[in-house]
BAMAR-490951 format. One record per residue: residue in three letters; x, y, z of N, C-alpha, C in turn; residue number from 1. Coordinates in Angstrom, 1 decimal. Example, Ala and Ser with C-alpha at 12.3 -4.5 7.8 and 13.67 -1.06 7.14 Angstrom:
! BAMAR-490951
   code       nx       ny       nz      cax      cay      caz       cx       cy       cz   pos
    ALA     13.2     -5.7      7.8     12.3     -4.5      7.8     13.2     -3.3      7.8     1
    SER     12.8     -2.2      7.1     13.7     -1.1      7.1     12.9      0.0      7.9     2
***
This chain:
! BAMAR-490951
   code       nx       ny       nz      cax      cay      caz       cx       cy       cz   pos
    UNK     30.9     29.7   -120.7     31.0     30.4   -119.3     29.7     29.4   -118.7     1
    UNK     29.9     28.8   -117.7     29.1     28.3   -117.0     28.2     29.0   -115.9     2
    UNK     26.2     29.0   -115.6     25.9     30.1   -114.9     26.1     29.8   -113.6     3
    UNK     26.1     31.0   -112.7     26.5     31.1   -111.6     25.0     30.7   -110.6     4
    UNK     25.8     30.2   -109.5     24.5     29.9   -108.5     23.7     30.3   -108.0     5
    UNK     23.6     31.3   -108.1     22.6     32.7   -108.0     21.9     33.1   -108.9     6
    UNK     21.4     32.2   -110.0     20.6     32.7   -111.3     19.3     32.3   -110.6     7
    UNK     18.4     32.4   -111.0     17.0     32.4   -110.4     16.6     30.8   -110.3     8
    UNK     17.0     30.2   -111.9     16.8     28.8   -111.5     17.2     28.3   -110.0     9
    UNK     18.5     28.5   -109.7     19.0     28.2   -108.5     18.0     28.6   -107.1    10
    UNK     17.6     30.0   -107.2     16.9     30.2   -106.3     15.5     30.1   -106.3    11
    UNK     15.2     29.3   -107.4     13.6     28.8   -107.3     13.9     27.5   -106.6    12
    UNK     14.7     26.7   -107.1     15.2     25.2   -106.7     15.1     25.2   -105.2    13
    UNK     16.0     26.2   -104.6     15.9     26.2   -102.9     14.8     26.5   -102.3    14
    UNK     14.0     27.5   -102.9     12.6     27.5   -102.7     11.6     26.4   -102.8    15
    UNK     11.7     25.4   -103.1     10.8     24.1   -103.7     11.3     23.4   -103.0    16
    UNK     12.8     22.9   -102.7     13.3     22.4   -101.6     12.5     22.9    -99.9    17
    UNK     12.7     24.1   -100.0     11.8     24.0    -98.5     10.8     23.8    -98.3    18
    UNK      9.8     24.2    -99.4      8.5     23.7    -99.3      8.3     22.1    -99.1    19
    UNK      9.1     21.5   -100.0      9.2     20.0   -100.0      9.5     19.4    -98.4    20
    UNK     10.3     19.8    -98.0     10.8     19.4    -96.6      9.9     20.1    -95.6    21
    UNK      9.0     21.0    -95.9      8.0     21.0    -94.6      7.0     20.6    -94.7    22
    UNK      6.5     19.3    -95.5      5.8     18.5    -95.8      6.1     17.3    -95.9    23
    UNK      5.3     16.2    -95.9      5.5     14.7    -96.0      5.6     14.7    -97.1    24
    UNK      6.8     13.4    -98.1      7.6     12.8    -96.8      8.9     13.7    -96.4    25
    UNK      9.0     14.5    -97.0     10.3     15.6    -96.9     10.2     15.7    -94.9    26
    UNK      9.4     16.2    -94.6      9.4     16.3    -93.0     10.0     14.9    -92.4    27
    UNK      9.7     13.7    -92.6     10.7     12.8    -92.5     12.0     12.8    -93.1    28
    UNK     12.7     13.1    -94.0     13.9     13.1    -94.2     14.7     14.2    -93.4    29
    UNK     14.3     15.3    -93.5     14.5     16.5    -92.8     14.9     15.7    -90.8    30
    UNK     13.7     15.1    -90.4     14.0     14.6    -89.0     15.2     13.6    -89.1    31
    UNK     15.1     13.0    -90.0     16.5     11.6    -90.1     17.5     12.4    -90.3    32
    UNK     17.7     13.2    -90.9     19.1     13.8    -91.1     19.4     14.9    -90.0    33
    UNK     18.8     15.7    -89.2     18.9     16.3    -88.2     19.1     15.3    -87.4    34
    UNK     18.7     14.5    -86.8     19.1     13.1    -86.0     21.0     12.8    -86.4    35
    UNK     21.1     12.7    -87.3     22.1     11.9    -87.8     23.6     13.1    -87.4    36
    UNK     23.0     14.4    -88.2     24.0     15.5    -87.9     24.1     16.1    -86.2    37
    UNK     22.6     15.7    -85.7     23.1     15.8    -84.4     23.8     14.9    -83.6    38
    UNK     23.9     13.6    -83.7     24.7     12.8    -83.2     26.6     12.6    -83.7    39
    UNK     26.5     13.3    -84.9     27.9     13.5    -85.3     28.8     15.0    -84.7    40
    UNK     27.8     15.8    -84.5     28.5     17.0    -84.3     28.8     17.6    -82.5    41
    UNK     28.3     16.9    -81.8     28.4     17.2    -80.0     30.5     17.2    -80.2    42
    UNK     30.7     16.0    -80.5     32.3     15.9    -79.8     33.2     16.7    -80.9    43
    UNK     33.1     17.3    -81.7     33.4     18.4    -82.8     33.7     19.8    -82.2    44
    UNK     35.0     20.0    -81.8     35.4     21.2    -80.9     36.0     22.3    -81.8    45
    UNK     36.1     23.4    -81.5     36.4     24.4    -82.2     36.2     25.9    -81.3    46
    UNK     36.2     26.9    -82.6     35.8     28.6    -82.2     34.6     28.4    -83.1    47
    UNK     34.1     27.9    -84.3     33.3     28.4    -85.1     32.7     27.4    -86.0    48
    UNK     31.3     27.8    -86.2     30.6     26.3    -86.6     30.0     27.6    -87.8    49
    UNK     29.6     26.5    -89.2     29.0     27.4    -90.3     28.0     26.5    -90.9    50
    UNK     26.9     26.7    -91.3     25.8     26.2    -91.7     25.4     26.9    -93.1    51
    UNK     25.9     26.4    -94.4     25.6     26.9    -95.4     23.9     26.5    -95.9    52
    UNK     23.3     27.7    -95.9     21.7     27.4    -96.2     21.3     26.9    -94.9    53
    UNK     19.9     27.2    -95.2     18.7     26.8    -94.1     17.7     26.2    -94.4    54
    UNK     17.5     25.1    -94.5     16.8     24.5    -94.7     14.9     24.3    -94.3    55
    UNK     15.1     24.7    -93.0     13.7     25.3    -92.6     14.2     25.9    -91.1    56
    UNK     13.0     25.8    -90.3     13.3     26.3    -89.0     14.3     25.6    -88.3    57
    UNK     14.5     24.2    -88.8     15.1     23.1    -87.9     16.8     23.8    -87.9    58
    UNK     17.1     23.8    -86.8     18.6     24.3    -86.4     19.6     22.9    -86.5    59
    UNK     20.5     22.7    -87.5     21.3     21.3    -87.7     22.6     21.7    -87.0    60
    UNK     22.9     23.0    -86.4     24.1     23.1    -85.5     23.2     23.0    -84.2    61
    UNK     22.0     22.9    -83.7     21.7     23.2    -82.2     22.8     22.2    -81.3    62
    UNK     23.1     21.1    -81.7     23.7     20.1    -80.7     25.0     20.2    -80.8    63
    UNK     25.6     21.5    -81.4     27.5     21.7    -81.3     27.3     22.2    -80.3    64
    UNK     28.9     22.0    -79.5     29.0     22.9    -78.4     29.9     24.1    -78.9    65
    UNK     30.1     24.3    -79.9     31.2     25.6    -80.5     30.0     26.7    -79.7    66
    UNK     30.5     27.8    -79.4     29.7     28.6    -78.8     29.4     29.6    -80.2    67
    UNK     30.2     29.8    -80.9     30.1     31.0    -82.2     29.4     30.2    -83.5    68
    UNK     28.4     30.1    -83.9     27.8     29.6    -84.9     27.1     30.5    -85.7    69
    UNK     27.0     30.3    -87.2     26.7     31.0    -88.1     26.2     30.4    -89.2    70
    UNK     24.6     31.0    -89.8     24.1     30.6    -91.1     24.8     31.5    -92.4    71
    UNK     25.2     31.0    -93.6     25.6     31.6    -94.5     23.9     31.3    -95.5    72
    UNK     23.7     32.3    -95.5     22.0     32.5    -96.3     22.6     32.2    -97.8    73
    UNK     22.3     31.4    -98.6     22.3     31.1    -99.5     20.8     31.5   -100.7    74
    UNK     19.7     31.3   -100.5     18.7     31.6   -100.8     17.7     32.4   -100.8    75
    UNK     18.0     33.7    -99.9     17.1     34.8    -99.6     16.3     34.5    -98.6    76
    UNK     16.0     33.0    -98.3     14.7     32.8    -97.1     15.0     33.8    -95.6    77
    UNK     13.9     34.2    -95.2     13.8     34.7    -93.6     13.6     34.1    -93.0    78
    UNK     14.4     34.1    -91.7     13.4     33.8    -90.4     13.3     32.4    -90.2    79
    UNK     14.3     31.4    -91.1     14.1     30.1    -91.0     15.1     29.5    -90.2    80
    UNK     16.2     30.6    -89.6     17.1     29.5    -88.7     17.6     30.5    -87.7    81
    UNK     17.9     30.4    -86.7     18.3     31.0    -85.5     19.7     31.2    -85.5    82
    UNK     20.1     32.4    -84.7     21.7     32.7    -84.9     22.0     33.9    -85.7    83
    UNK     23.4     34.1    -85.7     24.0     34.9    -86.7     23.7     34.6    -88.3    84
    UNK     23.5     35.4    -89.3     23.4     34.9    -90.4     24.0     36.4    -91.1    85
    UNK     24.6     35.2    -92.6     25.3     36.4    -93.8     25.0     35.8    -94.9    86
    UNK     25.0     36.6    -95.7     24.6     36.4    -97.2     25.7     36.1    -97.9    87
    UNK     25.7     35.1    -98.9     27.0     34.5    -99.3     26.1     33.5   -100.4    88
    UNK     27.4     33.0   -101.1     27.0     31.9   -102.5     27.9     30.6   -102.0    89
    UNK     27.6     29.6   -102.2     28.0     28.4   -101.8     29.6     28.3   -102.7    90
    UNK     29.7     28.9   -103.8     30.7     29.3   -104.8     31.8     30.4   -104.2    91
    UNK     31.3     30.8   -103.1     32.2     32.0   -102.6     31.7     32.7   -101.3    92
    UNK     31.9     31.6   -100.5     31.4     31.9    -99.2     32.8     33.1    -98.7    93
    UNK     31.5     34.4    -97.8     32.4     35.5    -97.3     33.3     34.8    -96.1    94
    UNK     34.0     34.4    -96.1     34.9     34.1    -94.9     36.1     33.8    -95.3    95
    UNK     37.1     34.0    -94.3     38.9     34.1    -94.6     39.1     32.5    -94.6    96
    UNK     40.1     32.1    -95.5     40.3     30.9    -95.6     40.9     30.1    -94.2    97
    UNK     40.9     28.7    -93.8     41.5     28.2    -92.8     40.9     28.9    -91.3    98
    UNK     39.7     29.3    -91.3     38.9     30.1    -90.0     38.0     29.3    -89.6    99
    UNK     37.3     28.3    -90.0     36.2     27.7    -89.4     36.4     26.2    -89.2   100
    UNK     35.6     26.1    -88.0     36.1     24.3    -87.2     35.3     23.3    -88.2   101
    UNK     33.8     24.0    -88.3     33.0     22.6    -88.9     32.1     23.6    -89.7   102
    UNK     31.7     23.0    -90.8     31.4     23.6    -91.8     29.9     22.7    -92.5   103
    UNK     28.7     22.7    -92.5     27.6     21.9    -92.4     26.8     22.1    -94.0   104
    UNK     27.0     21.5    -94.9     26.3     21.6    -96.3     25.1     20.7    -96.6   105
    UNK     23.9     21.0    -96.1     22.6     20.6    -96.3     22.1     20.7    -97.4   106
    UNK     22.1     19.5    -98.2     21.7     19.5    -99.7     22.2     20.6   -100.6   107
    UNK     23.3     21.3   -100.6     23.9     22.3   -101.1     24.3     21.8   -102.7   108
    UNK     24.8     20.4   -102.4     26.0     20.4   -103.9     24.9     20.0   -105.0   109
    UNK     23.4     19.2   -104.8     22.7     18.9   -105.5     22.1     20.5   -106.3   110
    UNK     22.0     21.3   -105.8     21.4     22.4   -106.6     22.1     23.6   -106.8   111
    UNK     23.4     23.6   -107.2     24.4     24.3   -107.5     24.9     24.3   -109.1   112
    UNK     25.3     25.3   -109.7     25.6     24.9   -111.0     27.3     23.8   -111.1   113
    UNK     27.8     24.6   -110.0     29.0     23.3   -109.7     29.4     22.9   -108.7   114
    UNK     28.8     21.7   -108.4     29.0     21.1   -106.9     30.5     21.0   -106.7   115
    UNK     31.3     20.4   -107.7     32.9     20.7   -107.0     33.3     21.7   -106.5   116
    UNK     32.6     22.9   -107.2     33.6     24.2   -106.7     32.8     24.5   -105.3   117
    UNK     31.5     24.1   -105.2     31.4     24.5   -104.0     31.5     23.9   -102.5   118
    UNK     32.2     22.5   -103.0     33.1     21.8   -102.1     33.9     22.0   -101.9   119
    UNK     34.8     22.7   -102.7     36.5     23.1   -102.7     36.3     24.3   -101.7   120
    UNK     35.2     25.4   -101.9     35.0     26.5   -100.9     34.8     26.1    -99.8   121
    UNK     34.0     25.5    -99.4     33.7     24.5    -97.9     34.8     24.4    -97.5   122
    UNK     35.5     23.6    -98.1     37.2     22.9    -97.5     38.2     24.0    -98.1   123
    UNK     38.1     25.0    -98.4     38.9     26.4    -98.3     38.6     27.1    -97.0   124
    UNK     37.5     27.1    -96.6     37.4     27.6    -95.2     37.7     26.9    -94.0   125
    UNK     37.6     25.7    -93.9     37.9     24.8    -92.8     39.1     25.1    -92.5   126
    UNK     39.7     25.0    -91.3     41.0     25.0    -90.4     41.6     23.3    -90.6   127
    UNK     42.8     23.5    -90.7     43.4     21.9    -90.9     43.0     21.2    -89.2   128
    UNK     42.3     19.7    -89.9     41.7     19.2    -88.8     40.3     19.5    -88.7   129
    UNK     39.5     20.3    -89.4     38.5     20.7    -89.1     37.7     19.7    -89.4   130
    UNK     36.0     19.8    -89.5     35.3     18.9    -90.1     34.4     19.2    -90.8   131
    UNK     33.8     18.4    -92.0     32.6     18.8    -93.0     31.8     18.0    -93.0   132
    UNK     30.4     18.6    -92.4     29.5     17.5    -92.9     28.0     17.6    -93.9   133
    UNK     28.3     16.5    -95.1     27.4     16.9    -96.3     26.1     15.8    -96.3   134
    UNK     24.8     16.8    -96.2     23.7     15.8    -96.2     23.2     16.0    -97.8   135
    UNK     22.9     14.7    -98.3     22.9     14.3   -100.0     21.8     13.6   -100.3   136
    UNK     20.9     13.5   -101.6     20.7     13.1   -101.9     20.9     11.6   -103.1   137
    UNK     20.5     10.5   -102.9     21.6      9.2   -103.1     20.9      8.7   -104.5   138
    UNK     21.1      8.8   -105.8     20.8      9.0   -107.1     20.7      7.2   -107.0   139
    UNK     21.3      6.2   -106.0     21.4      4.7   -106.1     20.6      4.6   -105.4   140
    UNK     19.4      4.3   -105.3     18.4      4.3   -104.2     17.0      4.3   -104.9   141
    UNK     16.3      3.8   -104.0     14.7      4.0   -104.3     14.2      5.3   -104.8   142
    UNK     14.9      6.1   -103.5     14.1      7.2   -103.8     15.0      8.0   -105.1   143
    UNK     15.8      7.3   -105.2     16.9      8.4   -106.7     16.1      7.7   -107.7   144
    UNK     15.5      6.6   -107.9     14.7      5.7   -108.9     13.8      6.3   -109.5   145
    UNK     13.2      7.2   -108.4     11.9      7.8   -109.1     12.0      9.0   -110.1   146
    UNK     13.4      9.3   -110.1     13.6     10.1   -111.2     13.2      9.8   -112.2   147
    UNK     13.4      8.0   -112.5     13.4      7.7   -114.0     11.6      8.0   -114.3   148
    UNK     10.8      8.1   -113.3      9.1      8.3   -113.5      9.2      9.6   -114.7   149
    UNK      8.3      9.4   -115.7      8.3     10.3   -116.7      7.8     11.3   -115.8   150
    UNK      8.5     12.7   -116.1      8.0     14.1   -115.3      8.7     14.2   -114.2   151
    UNK      9.1     13.1   -113.5      9.6     13.2   -112.1     10.7     14.0   -111.6   152
    UNK     11.5     14.1   -113.1     13.1     14.7   -113.2     12.8     16.3   -112.9   153
    UNK     11.6     16.9   -113.4     11.3     18.2   -112.9     10.6     18.8   -111.9   154
    UNK     10.5     17.7   -110.9      9.8     18.0   -109.8     11.1     18.1   -108.6   155
    UNK     10.8     18.6   -107.5     11.6     18.6   -106.2     11.1     17.5   -105.5   156
    UNK     12.3     17.0   -105.1     13.6     17.0   -104.9     14.7     16.6   -106.1   157
    UNK     13.8     15.9   -107.0     14.4     15.1   -108.1     14.9     15.9   -109.2   158
    UNK     14.6     17.2   -109.3     15.3     17.8   -110.1     16.7     18.1   -109.7   159
    UNK     17.4     18.0   -108.6     18.7     18.3   -108.7     19.5     17.2   -109.1   160
    UNK     20.8     17.6   -108.9     21.9     16.7   -109.0     22.2     16.1   -108.3   161
    UNK     21.7     14.7   -108.3     22.0     13.9   -107.0     23.7     13.2   -107.2   162
    UNK     24.4     13.3   -106.4     25.5     13.0   -106.1     25.8     11.5   -105.6   163
    UNK     26.2     10.4   -106.1     26.4      9.1   -105.5     27.4      9.3   -104.5   164
    UNK     27.6      8.3   -103.4     28.2      8.6   -101.9     29.5      8.2   -102.4   165
    UNK     30.0      7.2   -103.2     31.3      7.0   -103.9     31.7      8.1   -104.4   166
    UNK     31.5      9.0   -105.2     31.6      9.9   -106.2     32.1     11.3   -104.7   167
    UNK     31.0     11.4   -104.1     31.5     12.2   -102.8     32.5     12.0   -102.4   168
    UNK     33.0     10.7   -101.9     34.1      9.9   -101.4     35.5     10.6   -102.0   169
    UNK     35.4     10.1   -103.4     36.7     10.6   -104.4     36.9     12.0   -104.2   170
    UNK     35.9     12.9   -104.3     36.1     14.2   -104.1     36.6     14.6   -102.9   171
    UNK     36.3     14.2   -101.8     36.5     14.8   -100.6     38.2     14.1   -100.5   172
    UNK     38.5     12.9   -101.1     39.8     12.5   -101.0     40.9     13.3   -101.3   173
    UNK     40.3     13.7   -102.8     40.8     14.6   -103.9     41.2     15.9   -102.8   174
    UNK     40.5     16.5   -102.2     40.6     17.7   -101.7     41.2     17.6   -100.1   175
    UNK     41.7     16.1   -100.0     42.6     15.9    -98.6     41.5     15.8    -97.5   176
    UNK     40.4     15.2    -97.7     39.7     14.9    -96.5     39.3     13.1    -96.4   177
    UNK     39.6     13.1    -95.2     38.9     11.6    -94.7     37.5     11.6    -94.3   178
    UNK     36.9     10.6    -94.6     35.5     10.4    -94.1     35.5      9.4    -92.5   179
    UNK     35.0     10.0    -91.7     35.2      9.7    -90.7     33.8      8.9    -90.1   180
    UNK     32.7      9.1    -90.7     31.5      8.8    -90.3     30.6      8.8    -91.7   181
    UNK     29.5      7.8    -91.9     28.8      7.7    -93.1     27.5      7.0    -92.5   182
    UNK     26.3      7.8    -92.8     24.9      7.4    -92.2     24.2      7.4    -93.6   183
    UNK     23.2      6.6    -93.6     22.3      6.5    -94.5     21.0      6.2    -94.3   184
    UNK     19.6      6.8    -94.8     18.3      6.2    -94.4     17.5      6.0    -95.6   185
    UNK     16.6      5.6    -95.3     15.4      5.4    -96.3     15.9      4.3    -97.3   186
    UNK     15.4      3.1    -97.2     16.3      2.1    -98.0     14.7      1.5    -98.9   187
    UNK     13.6      2.1    -98.6     12.3      1.8    -99.4     11.7      3.2    -99.7   188
    UNK     10.6      3.0   -100.3      9.9      4.0   -100.5      9.3      5.3    -99.6   189
    UNK      9.4      6.6   -100.1      9.1      7.6    -99.0      7.5      7.7    -98.8   190
    UNK      7.3      6.9    -97.8      5.5      6.9    -97.6      4.8      7.9    -96.8   191
    UNK      5.7      9.1    -95.8      5.3      9.1    -94.6      6.1      9.3    -93.6   192
    UNK      5.8      9.2    -92.2      6.4      9.4    -91.1      7.5      8.3    -90.4   193
    UNK      8.6      8.5    -89.9      9.3      7.2    -89.6      8.3      6.1    -89.0   194
    UNK      7.5      6.8    -88.3      6.9      5.9    -87.2      5.3      5.7    -87.6   195
    UNK      5.1      4.4    -86.9      3.6      4.3    -87.3      3.0      2.6    -86.5   196
    UNK      2.1      2.8    -86.4      1.6      1.5    -86.1      1.1      0.6    -87.0   197
    UNK      1.3      0.4    -88.1      0.7     -0.2    -89.4      1.6     -1.1    -90.0   198
    UNK      1.4     -2.5    -91.0      2.3     -3.5    -91.2      2.9     -2.7    -92.0   199
    UNK      2.8     -1.7    -92.6      3.8     -1.3    -93.7      4.5     -0.2    -93.2   200
    UNK      4.3      0.2    -92.1      5.4      1.2    -91.1      6.4      0.2    -90.6   201
    UNK      5.8     -0.7    -89.6      6.6     -1.8    -89.3      8.0     -2.3    -90.3   202
    UNK      7.4     -2.6    -91.8      8.0     -3.4    -92.4      8.9     -2.4    -93.2   203
    UNK      8.5     -1.0    -93.3      9.7     -0.1    -93.7     10.7     -0.1    -92.8   204
    UNK     10.5     -0.1    -91.4     11.7      0.5    -90.2     12.5     -1.2    -90.2   205
    UNK     11.8     -2.4    -90.3     12.7     -3.0    -90.5     14.0     -3.1    -91.7   206
    UNK     13.1     -2.9    -92.7     14.1     -2.7    -93.9     15.2     -1.7    -94.0   207
    UNK     14.9     -0.8    -93.2     15.9      0.6    -92.8     16.6      0.2    -92.1   208
    UNK     16.5     -0.7    -90.9     17.3     -1.3    -90.3     18.3     -2.5    -91.0   209
    UNK     17.6     -3.1    -91.7     18.4     -3.8    -92.5     19.7     -3.3    -93.2   210
    UNK     19.0     -2.3    -94.2     19.7     -1.7    -95.0     21.0     -1.0    -94.4   211
    UNK     20.8     -0.5    -93.6     22.0      0.4    -92.7     22.9     -0.5    -92.3   212
    UNK     22.8     -1.9    -92.0     24.0     -2.9    -91.8     24.4     -3.5    -93.2   213
    UNK     23.3     -4.0    -94.0     24.1     -4.6    -95.3     24.0     -3.6    -96.4   214
    UNK     23.7     -2.7    -96.6     23.9     -2.0    -97.6     23.8     -0.5    -97.7   215
    UNK     24.2      0.1    -97.0     24.4      1.3    -96.2     25.0      2.0    -97.5   216
    UNK     25.2      2.2    -98.8     25.5      2.8    -99.8     24.2      3.3   -100.2   217
    UNK     23.3      2.4   -100.2     22.2      2.4   -100.7     20.9      3.0   -100.4   218
    UNK     21.0      4.0    -99.2     20.0      4.7    -98.3     19.7      5.7    -99.4   219
    UNK     18.2      6.1    -99.6     18.0      7.3   -100.1     18.4      8.7    -99.9   220
    UNK     18.9      8.9    -98.8     19.5     10.3    -98.1     21.0      9.4    -97.3   221
    UNK     21.8     10.3    -97.2     23.2     10.0    -96.5     23.6     11.3    -95.8   222
    UNK     24.2     11.2    -94.6     25.2     12.1    -93.8     26.5     11.6    -94.0   223
    UNK     27.3     12.5    -94.6     28.9     12.3    -94.1     29.7     13.1    -93.4   224
    UNK     30.4     12.8    -92.4     31.5     13.3    -91.8     32.7     13.6    -92.2   225
    UNK     33.5     14.3    -92.5     34.8     13.9    -93.1     35.8     15.1    -92.1   226
    UNK     37.2     15.0    -91.9     38.0     15.6    -91.4     39.2     16.2    -92.2   227
    UNK     39.5     17.1    -92.3     40.6     17.8    -93.3     41.8     17.3    -92.6   228
    UNK     42.5     16.8    -93.6     44.1     16.6    -93.0     44.7     18.0    -92.9   229
    UNK     45.9     17.6    -92.5     46.8     18.4    -91.9     48.1     18.5    -93.4   230
    UNK     48.1     20.2    -93.6     49.4     19.9    -94.8     50.5     20.6    -94.7   231
    UNK     51.6     20.1    -94.9     52.7     21.0    -94.5     52.7     22.4    -95.2   232
    UNK     52.1     22.3    -96.5     52.1     23.7    -97.1     51.0     24.6    -96.8   233
    UNK     50.1     24.0    -95.5     49.1     25.0    -95.3     49.4     25.7    -94.0   234
    UNK     49.7     27.0    -94.2     49.6     27.9    -92.5     48.8     27.4    -91.7   235
    UNK     49.2     27.2    -90.2     48.2     27.1    -89.5     47.9     28.2    -88.3   236
    UNK     47.3     28.9    -88.5     46.7     30.2    -87.6     46.8     29.6    -86.4   237
    UNK     47.4     30.5    -85.5     47.6     30.1    -84.0     46.0     29.9    -83.4   238
    UNK     45.8     28.9    -82.7     44.4     28.7    -82.2     44.2     29.5    -81.0   239
    UNK     45.5     30.3    -80.2     45.0     30.9    -79.1     44.4     32.5    -79.6   240
    UNK     44.1     32.7    -80.8     44.0     34.3    -81.4     42.7     33.8    -81.8   241
    UNK     41.6     33.5    -81.8     40.7     32.7    -82.6     40.0     34.3    -82.8   242
    UNK     39.7     34.3    -84.1     39.0     35.7    -84.7     38.8     35.2    -86.3   243
    UNK     37.1     35.5    -86.4     36.6     35.1    -87.6     36.3     35.7    -88.2   244
    UNK     36.4     36.6    -89.5     36.6     37.3    -90.2     35.6     37.5    -91.3   245
    UNK     34.7     38.6    -91.6     34.1     38.1    -93.1     34.8     38.8    -94.3   246
    UNK     34.7     38.3    -95.4     35.2     39.0    -96.5     34.4     40.1    -97.3   247
    UNK     35.0     40.9    -97.6     34.5     42.2    -98.5     33.2     42.8    -97.5   248
    UNK     32.4     43.3    -98.6     30.8     44.1    -98.4     29.9     43.2    -98.9   249
    UNK     28.8     43.0    -98.2     27.4     42.3    -98.6     27.7     41.0    -99.1   250
    UNK     27.1     40.7   -100.4     27.3     39.5   -100.9     28.6     39.6   -101.6   251
    UNK     29.7     39.0   -101.1     31.2     39.1   -101.5     31.7     37.5   -101.2   252
    UNK     32.5     37.4   -102.4     33.3     36.1   -102.4     35.0     36.5   -101.8   253
    UNK     35.6     35.3   -101.8     37.1     35.8   -101.0     38.2     36.4   -102.0   254
    UNK     37.8     36.3   -103.4     38.6     36.7   -104.4     38.0     36.4   -105.7   255
    UNK     38.3     36.9   -107.1     38.0     36.8   -108.1     38.7     35.5   -108.9   256
    UNK     37.8     34.5   -109.1     38.8     33.3   -109.5     38.4     33.1   -111.4   257
    UNK     39.7     32.9   -112.1     39.2     32.6   -113.5     38.9     31.2   -113.7   258
    UNK     37.9     31.2   -114.5     37.6     30.0   -115.2     37.9     29.6   -116.6   259
    UNK     38.4     28.4   -116.4     38.8     28.0   -118.1     38.0     27.0   -118.9   260
***
């Protein structure tokens, strides 16, 4: 039986990730990802938008035009995100199936015991033609290569299970989602802020612009936007009766699952 994603190791990893993103170079990573998400979601419409896990006081759903927004808190941090909040687990979101229009997973898959299960759970709660946004670290990048430095793999963020973009695309395809947009950042080493006047800053900026065009799959971090396909076997809830319902009481999942 594999460990649950609410074990102390998972909680500790999330707390360390929060601290890393609160200072350089993590601040630069969070700023770049927030800009990408902010550019993707304004034209995604519906009744409900959900962010699974709060990385900091940055509201990744701020640019959304959807009126009802919620954060599913997965690591117990308090006061780091605005709006409605409810506790849950990435592998058992306390939401009904086919009830959410937009789900954002910011660095969730790297720090859970079963990332594929967490991804399936996010897809479960999406309505047909709903959208999923995933932020991830790329192991095939200059940032990911630092995991090979002795001792680095035990430090944040390199202690996570980095998911290559091509594998994420395969998983999304198997779960009947089509990738609609892909953005990546940081094709060189992480040294500080994105802006600056020095020769190194200008060189890294040029490298980033060139990498986005020539080798987009080799950026250190990526943001993927995917849309859920309509399945003839999936009942479609009438959109003229919107109603988001939480499942269970407290830290609850949709149902018990048997693992083989």
